[in-house]
C-alpha positions in Angstrom: -0.1 0.2 -0.1 1.5 3.6 -1.0 -0.5 6.7 0.6 -0.4 9.3 -1.9 -1.5 13.1 -1.5 -5.1 13.6 -2.9 -4.0 16.7 -4.5 -0.7 15.9 -6.5 0.0 12.5 -6.2 3.2 12.8 -4.6 4.3 10.8 -1.8 7.5 12.2 -0.2 7.1 14.4 3.4 9.6 17.4 4.4 9.5 18.6 8.0 10.2 22.4 8.4 11.4 24.9 10.5 8.4 27.1 11.4 11.1 30.0 11.7 13.1 29.8 9.2 11.9 27.5 6.5 14.9 25.0 6.6 14.3 21.2 6.7 15.1 19.6 10.2 16.1 16.2 11.0 17.8 14.4 14.4 21.2 16.0 12.7 19.8 19.4 13.1 18.1 19.1 16.5 18.8 19.8 19.9 17.1 19.2 23.1 16.1 21.8 25.6 14.3 21.9 28.7 10.4 22.2 27.8 8.0 24.1 29.8 6.7 21.6 32.1 10.2 20.8 32.9 11.6 20.9 36.7 14.6 20.2 38.5 13.9 17.1 40.6 15.5 13.7 41.7 17.7 12.4 38.6 17.1 15.1 36.3 20.4 16.5 36.7 22.2 13.3 35.8 20.0 13.0 32.6 21.3 16.6 31.8 24.8 15.8 32.1 24.5 12.4 30.2 22.5 14.3 27.1 25.2 16.9 27.3 27.9 14.2 27.1 26.0 12.9 24.0 24.4 9.3 25.3 21.7 9.1 27.5 22.9 5.4 28.1 26.8 5.9 28.9 27.0 4.3 32.2 30.6 6.3 32.8 28.8 9.5 34.0 28.4 9.7 37.7 25.6 11.2 39.4 
């Protein structure tokens, strides 16, 4: 099964930045704390692991 755009028949999808219009991908995005985030038990450890480049890197100590 192939899903096609009803208006033009295309099947490609492009995710774009609402600010500048450039295409976005995992390589061009980074995570930041959101409005619901709060400091609490374990959150400092997660932040350090993300900053180090791996959320599963066991070499980062609490």
